[in-house]
N, C-alpha and C positions, 0 to 999 in steps of 0.2 A: 877508631878500634885499628889496630895494624897488626896481622900475624901472616903465619905462612899459609899462602892458599890451601894448600892440599892440607892441611887443620882443619883450614876452615870452611872448606866443600867437606869433609869428612863429620865435622863439627852439624854442618848444614843440614847433610842429608841424612843425619842421625834426629834432626829433629830437636837439636841443641837449640838456646836462646831465641824461643819463641817472640814475637808481640801479641797474638791474636791467641784466643780464647778456641779455634776451631781450632788452629793450626794443629795441635797435638792427634787429630785424627785422619790428618793427612797419609796417605799408603804409597802414594807413587810420587817420586822425583827423580827429576832429571837435572844434567845441565847445560846451557848453551854458551857459546863462545864467541864471541865479537871482536874484528880488529877496530882502530881506532875510530873508524867512522863507522861503526854499528852495523857493520855487514855479519851478518851469522860465518863462522866459518865450522868447519867439520874435526879442524884439527888443533888442539889446543895450542900445540906450540904458535907463538908470536903472538897469541890472545892480550887484548889490552880489555877486554870488559868479562864479565862472566855473571849469568843469571843461572837462580836455582830456582826452578818451580817444582812446586809441591801443591800435588791435586788428592781430592780424597779417594779416588780409585782411575783406573785407566780409560771410564768411558764420559767422566767427570770434565766439562769444561773450565769450570770454575778453579781456584786454588791462588795461591800466595806466590808472589815473587821478588824474590832478594837478589838486588843488584850490586855487584862487586868492580871497583876498578881496578885495577892490575897497576900496581904505580912503579915498580921496579925489574931487574934481571933477574931479582932472587926470590920473585914471585909472590913479593909480599901483597897485601892488597889491603882497599879502605873499602867498607859499606857503604854506599852512596844511598839505598833508599830501599824499601819494603812496603807493599800492599798486598791488598784482598782483593781479586782481578776476577768481574764475573765471567771473563773468556778468557783462557789464556792467550788466545792463538788471535792474530789479527783478524779485524781491527778491534785492540784491547779495552776494556772500558775498565777505571778503575772505579771501587762503589766502598765507600768505608774511609777507613784511616790511610793515608800515605803517610808514612814516618820515613823524615829524611836526616842525613846523616850529615852534618857541617865537619869541614877542616879544623872550625879549633875545637870540636867537640863538642859542641852543642848540638842539642836533638830537636827537631820540630815536627810538630805534626799536623794536615791539613785534614780534614772532610772532604770527602766526593759524593758526589749524588751523580748515580747514572754514568759518569763518566765525565762530569763538571768537576768545579771547585768549589767549596762552598764551606766556608767558613775564613777564618784568620790566616793569612800567610807573611812569614819572615824571615829575612834572611839575614846573614853576618858577616862581617868583615872577618879576615883571620886571626883578628886583632881582638873580636870578641866584641866589639861593635855592630850597634844595628845597623843595617845595609838599607833595609825598606820594610815596611808594613803595607800591609792592604787588607782589604775584607773584599768577600765574595758572597754570592748569593746564590745558587743553582747556574755556576758558570758566569755571571755577570758580577764586574768591578765596582762597587759601591763607593769604595774611595782607596785612596794610597798615598805614603809620600815616600820619597828617598834621602837619602843622608851621607852624606861626604867622610871619608877616614878620620873628620876629625868632631862627628856629631852631628855638623851643621847640615840644614836642610839643604838639598839642592832638588834642579827640576826634573821632575818625573820621569822615568821611562820604564815602556811594559816591561813586568817580568820576564815573559815569552812572546816572540812573536812568531808565527808561523812563515815558512820558506813560501816566497808568492810570484807567482810569474810574473814577466813584467806587464804593465799596465794593470794585472789585478784579474780576477775570477771571469770576468765578460770578455778580456779579451782572450784569457785562454781558453774557452768555450769555441771565441769567434775561431782562432788557429786552428782547434781539432774539428772544426765542422770544413774549415777551408782544405783543410790537408787530409782528413781521412777518407781513404776508399774503401768502399764496402764489396770486400773480394767477392767476383759474382758467382763462386762456387759455395761460398756459404749463403749467397741469394736463391739459386737453385735449389738448395737444397731445405729452405726454409728457416735456415737455421739462425735466430738474434739472442740477442744477452746484452748484459756488461760485463765486459773484462778488467780485472781490475791490474794494473802495472806499479807495481813497487818500487821504489828508486830512492836514492842517497840524494839529497841535494846537499851537497860539501861547502865549505865557508867560503869558496869564492863564487856561489851559484853554478857549479858545474853541475849535471845532473850524471849520479856514477850508480855503476850496476844493476842498470833498471831488467825486471824481471817478473815472470807473471805471476801475482798472486792468488788469483780467479779466475779460473779457466771457462772456455766455452765451448771453442773450437779451434781446432790447430788453425786455420786460415783467417780469422779473427783473433786471436791469440799473436799471432803474424804482425798481421796489419797494424795492432794497439803497439805493439814493440817499437815498431818501427817509426811511428808517429811522435810517439816519446822518447825517441832516439834525435829525431830532428828537431828538436824544440830546441831552444836558444836559452842562453844561461837565464837564470830564476836570480831572483833576491835574495840571498840567505835568509834561512831563520837566524834570531836572537834571543841570546837569554842575557837580562841584564844590559839590551844595548850593545853584547858583544857578538859578532856574527860568529854562528858555529854550526855543524854540520845536524843535518835532521833526517829522519825518516819521512817519505810521505806518500801514502797510496791515489792512487789517482783510477778513476772507476772513467771507463771509455767505453760508451755507447752505442749499440749497433740495434737498430728499429727498422724491420721492415715496412713498416707507416699502414701495417693493416689493421 
């Protein structure tokens, strides 16, 4: 599905072409713009991705998010996905049906339960031939197969792999423990809590644009940012075996031990 971006957003904001029964009740709608690394942009100029978010009212946390990719300088777009989220804010969790649009025009849906994949997943080559088929139950993969462009079964690779600190999660916890310094000013004031730092791990493993997604105290926020900026390159996320950019939210805990 490709058309002019302005027309597409007008249609979306008007509530047209909705795939969910509750969508017609949505009252509050707004648009978010992203660059190629999926970092938020305040100016739509040069945006590569657009999200249309629909909620029932201003206080509602749940809603429907439709993601579009801008594919040319003429502002044509391709609809990539549409889903209902129990929260449109980070961390987001899908609940129900995720509708995905493939480049060959095929449309596929997979069920999510409390943010976990639940059901059948299929992807396709641009030729229309099946690329992979998997079955999930509450986030656990029960089985799966991958195929080449001639339809022959090949070695299985996971559909999606999250970015990984070198050595894994335990190595990351050791790094945080060895490099994080509890600010004396925060200790004196008895301030503790969890600072969440959000960043992009690009396809080369570089950490880009770290920002405070959940604040506790300015000194604790600054220390958490400092430690994240000191981290080495990560293993990038992968989508069907190919390195891709991915967003990561990292909690940094400060505890007084009382």
